[in-house]
Structure formats: structure tokens, C-alpha cells
N, C-alpha and C positions, 0 to 999 in steps of 0.2 A: 775661238778663230785663232789667236796666237798660239795657243798650245798645240793645235793641229798642224799649223805650219812648222813649229819647232820639231814635232815628231817626224814630219815629212823630211825636214832638213837633216835630222839625225840619221834617218834610214839612208838618204842619199849619201851622206858622209861615209857611212859604213860600207856601201856599195863601192864608192870611189876608193876607199882604203883597200878593199879587197883587190880591186883591179890594180892599184899601184904595187901592192905586194907581189901580184902575179907577174908584173912586168919588170921586176927588179933583177931577174936572173940573167939577163943578156943584153944584147945590142949595145948602143953607144952610151947608155946611162941616161938618156933623156926619157922622161915620163910622157912625152908627148908635146903637142903645140904649146902647151902653157909654159914649157921651160924655154921656148925659143926666144923670147923677149926679156927673160930675166924676172926678178921678183919685184913686187910692189908692196911696201911696208906701210900698213895703215894703222893709225892709232884713233880709237873711237870709243865713245860712251857704250857701256854694255848694252846689248839687245836693242840697237838703234836703227837696224834695217833688217829686212827679211833676209835670213841667213842663206836661203836658196840662192840669192843674187850673187853670193861669192863665187859660186860654180858657174853661174851664168856668165859673169864678168870674165873669168878665165877662158871659157869656151869662146866668147865672143871676141876677145882681144889678143888672146895668146900670151898674156902675162900670168905668172903665178903669184897670187895675192897672199900675203901673210898679215894677219889681223891680230892686234893686241887690244885689250879693252881696259878702260879706267872708269872710276865712279864719279868724279867731280873734276871741274876745270883746274881746281887747285892742286889736284894730283897730277894732272897733265903738265903743268907749267915748269916744275923743276926738271922733269924729264927732258923737255924740249930745251930749256935754258941751259941745262948742264951737258946736254947731248949724251945722256947716260944710256940712251938707246936711239938708234938712228931710224927716223921714219920719213917716208916721203910725202905722205898726206895725212892730215889729222882733221877731226871734227871738233870744234870748240864753240863756246858761246860768245855772243856779240862783245861783251866786255873783255873777255879773255882774248879775242882776236885783236882788239885795240891794244892790249898790253903786249902781246906778242909782236905786233907791228912796231910799237914804240921801241921794243928791244932789239929790232932788226932780226927777228927769229922767223919771219915768213918770207917766202919768195913770191914774186909777181906772177900771176897767171897769164899765160900765152893764150889768148882767146881763140887763136887760129886752131889750137888743139882742143878747144871746148865749144864746138858749135852748138851744143845743145843748151848753152846759156841763154839762147833765144827763147827757150821755153819758160823762163822765169817770169811769174807774174808781176805786173806793175805794182801792186798794193804793197809789196814787200820791199821794194827798192828804197823808198825814202828812208827806211830805218838804217840803211847802210851809211847814211850821212853822218850818223852819230858815232860810228866806229871804223868804217872803211870807205871813205868817200870814193866814189867811182868804181867800187868793187874791184880794186886792183889785186887784192890779196885773198879774197874769199868769196864764195858763192853759197846760196842758202841750201840747206838740207831740210830743215823744218822750221816753223815758227809757230808762236801762239801767245796766249795771255795767261795770267793768273786770275782766279776768280773764287767764288764761294760754291763749293758743291754742297748740296742740302738733300735731306731725305724728306720727301713730301708727306710721308706717314708720320713723321716725327716733329715736324715744324710746319708753321703756317708759311707756305711759299710766298705769299703776298707781303709778308713781313721782312723778307730777306732781300734787301737792296743796297746796304751799306756795310762797309767794314766796321762800323760801330755795332752792328748786330753781333759781332763775335765778342763784345763786352757785356752782353745781356745775361744778367744773373740766372735767368730761367734755363739757360742752356749749360749750366755748370757741369763740368766733367762730361760733356758730350761734344766738345769742339777739339779738332785736330789742327794744329798750327804747323807751318813748315819749320823743319829743323835746319834753317838756312838764315844766315846773318842778313843778307841783303834783302831777301824777300820779307823777313819780319820787319825790317825797318821801313821797307816800302809801305807796308800796310799802316804802320804807326804814322809814317810821314804823311800819307794821304788823309788821314783823319785830322791831323794837325795842320794841313795845308802847306806842308814842306816838301820839296823835291826829294825824290828818292836817291838823288845824287848830291845832297847837300854835304858840304864839308865844314859846316858850322858846329862846333863842339856844343854850343848852347842848345841847338836844336836837336842833335843826337842824344844829348842828355835828357831833354824833354821826352823824345821818342822811347828811350829806355824807361823812364818813369811810367810812361803810359802802358808799355809792355808788361812791366812788373805788376801794375793793378790788374791786368787781365789774367796773369799767370795761374792764379788759384782756379780759374774757371776751365783751364786747358786740361783735356783728358790725356793728350800725348803730342809730343813733337815728332812729326814723321814726314818723310818725303815720298819715296816709292810706295811705302806700305799704306800711306793714306788712303789710296784706292780701295784696297782690300778692306780696311777698316769701315769704309763707307758701304761698300758692296755687302759686307757681312752685318751691316747695321750695329756695329760696335760704337758708332758715333753718328750725331745728327748733322754736323756741320764740319766741313773740312776746307782749308785753303789748298787748292790744287790747280795744276795746269790744265788748259782746255783740251789738251791732247788725250787726257785720260777719260773725258767724259762719255764719248760714244761707246767706248768698250764697257765702261761701268754700267751704263744704261742698258746694254745688251744682257747683263746679268742681274740687274735690279731695276725694275721698271719705276720704282719710286724716286730714282735719282734725278735731281734737277741742277742746274748751273746758272749763276748770275755773275756778271761783271759789275762790281759796286759802282754807285752813282759818282763817287769820288774819282773814279779812274783806277788804273792799275799799271803793271808792268807788261810790256810787250817785248817778247824776247825772240832772237833768231839764232839758231844753231847752224854752223856753217862749215863747209869743207874748205880746207886751205893747204897750200904746199908749204913744207918746211924750207928755211933758207938754204939748208945743207943738203936738200934732197939729193940722193944718189941716183934716183930713177925719176927725174922731174917729168918727162913725158908720160912714164907710167902712172905717176900720180895724177896728171892732167886726164889721162884715159879714165882713171877711176871716177874722177869728178864728172867727166862728160857722161860716162855711163849712168852715174847716179841722177843726172839731169835728163835722161831720156824719158819720153813720155810714158812708155809701157813700164819701165822700171819704176817711175814715180807712183804709177797706179798701184803696183805690187807693194811698194812700201807704205802707201796709204791703207791698203787693206790690211796689212800686217800691223802697223802701228796705231792707226786711227789718229795720228797727229796730222795737223795741217801741212801739206806738201805744196810749196808755191810753184806749182807747175801748171801751165795752161791746159794740159791734158788731163788733169784730175778734176773732172766736173763735180764729183760728189762734194769737194771742199767748198766750192763757190755756192752750193746749194745749202750749206749747212752754217746757220748763223753762229752757232758755237765756235766754229772754226774760222769763220770769216766775218768778224764784227764789222759794224757799220762804220762809215767815216766819222759819224758823230761820236762813237764810242772810242775809236782810235785817236781822235783829237785830244782825248783826256788821258792818254797813256804816255808813259815814259819808257825810254830804253836804258838799261844799266850802263853806266860809263865806268871806265878804268879811272879810279880816283887818285892813284899814286900811293906810294908806300906810306907817307905820313898819315894820310886819311885812313888807309887800310889799317894801320896800327890803332888809331883812335877808335875806329868801329869796333876792332877786336877787343879793345880794353872794355868797352860797355857791353859787348856781347858776352864776355867772361863774367862780367857783373851779373848780368840777366841769368845766365845758366847756373851761377853759383848760389842764388837766392831761392 
């Protein structure tokens, strides 16, 4: 599904490129309506929306969009902080949104320019209280949880219901863990009964010791490639985000997914305006476009991640993407812990990685 859309988008891009080259020889130098309102500069996680929508946005709004991509929130932060490249609108995760707000690096959204904010589902709004109360600076793009993906042909599905199952010796070298500091400590914290946002060094040390005990059982630390390892049956268990489940099940019918009984992380990735946006209204037009019902449907079909939009009916019907209130009550949202706590976690993470 994703590959087909990528091929279609590539062909469309080639057609548009030919058309632009053909139109460069004369006239007033404008390529069409897209040039009339100027450029909108977007900074986003890679492959995080249907690429066809880039051209639909330009056609619908008259803006010319320029998109750059990054891999992690930590890669985005210094670019925005140091203004090494100027962007109008960005996509970032909840805890990074909080960090950017604290640094005065985001601009408030004018809701008059974003009427499609009315399409946002109610279930995602409480999470914003943790990082952007009142949704002044950001609006949701996708959301989800972390859980355990398992292969029903390789494990007994009835046995997989706890993070502790990832410490079971019988799954030695069949377990994929996230190559991510905060998610790894979230897992250890849930087992030990600690908050994933703890700043207690005693607790972080205990969490590190628990992770080190499990390390000999781990086949690989992986993020994006964890899905492929599970689809290809190179592993039996993997910690993975809920957005990867439906796509994986399309390619391997033995794939299952569970949110452990101890609870997990719930995350929200958001669109936001930079504080020094040169084209603030263009950035708001991009956010408004992404919140359109039809656009949200297209993004869901492409990503298979939960889109918190009232027009995406498939999400509300899929429990993997729409956990119950009982499950969500045991979830936490990542918080920005500050430089001192970040340094402490980094110290113990380096200890884990080096042993």
C-alpha cells in the first residue's frame, strides 16, 4: 500500500517537473498559481504523510511548499533553536513541543486560519494538558501507544501480556527492543512501578540495572526496522508503536499486538508554527489542510497510524489504534525533563550501550 503510493507520487513529481521545465522559457517567470502566495517551508519526520498531498496542497491553496526531513526530535531541536534554517511549520513530538515552547521557539496559532481544528477528536485533547495546555502552539498529526508486537506462530499469544515477558529466557535472541533512551526507560520503569518521567537518579539507576539484565536476551535494538524484522520473522517479539501494526498484519497474518498490563507511553506528534515563521499564514494553511477530513483519510490509508480526526472512521473501529479509556488511564505522556535530567539519563544510557 505504501509502496504503491510512493510510486504514484514519484510519477506525479516527474510529470510536474517536466511541466515546470517546459514553462521556464518565457512569461513573467511565475510557474503558476502556486507561486502567487509565496513559499511555505515545512520541516517534518521522513515519510510521515502521503507525498501526493504536497501537490494537492499547492493546488488547493496557491502556496509553493518546500519540505525538508529529519529522523529524530533531537535532530530537529538545534536547527530550530539556532535558526540554522528557517521553517514556517514543523512536526514534532509532545515532549519536544514542550521544550520548544519553554524556549520561546514556537508561535501561537491563529485559530481563525485553522477552522479544520474542529475536526480533532476529543480523546486526544487531554494529552495536550501535559505539554501544550489549551493547544495554543500545536495541533495533532498522529497519535498512538507503544506495545509488544508478537508472532503467533513463534510464541504463545496468551502468555504475552506484560513488559516482564521481554525478560523471559525462552525468547533469548528473539527480542527486538527500541534503540531509544526514553522508550527503554519507560519499559523498565513500568516494570518497577516508576514513572517514565522520573528524575530520581536512584530510580534511573535501578532501571538501568534491569535493562542490563535483559540485554543478553536481545536480538537487536531497532526503531523503524523493527517492523521489517517482525514481518520477515527474524524475531518473535518487538517493542513497537501501534501505528506499525495494521501495515505489518497486511504482510504477515501471524502478527499480533498487545499493550502490556502495566501501562505504556501514549504519544502525540504535532504540527506547530515556529516563532520566527516568515510565512505564518502559509504555515497555518498547511496545518489546516492536514486537518481536513479527506486529507486525514488519505494520510491514514498511507500511514496506518491513528489520525485523530472525526472523519477517519476506520480509526475508531480499530482497538489497536483506539485503546479503551481503561487502557489509556494507565498510560503516560513523555515530558520535557530539563537539561540536568537529560544529562543524567544520557549518562546511564551510555553505560547501558557500552556493556
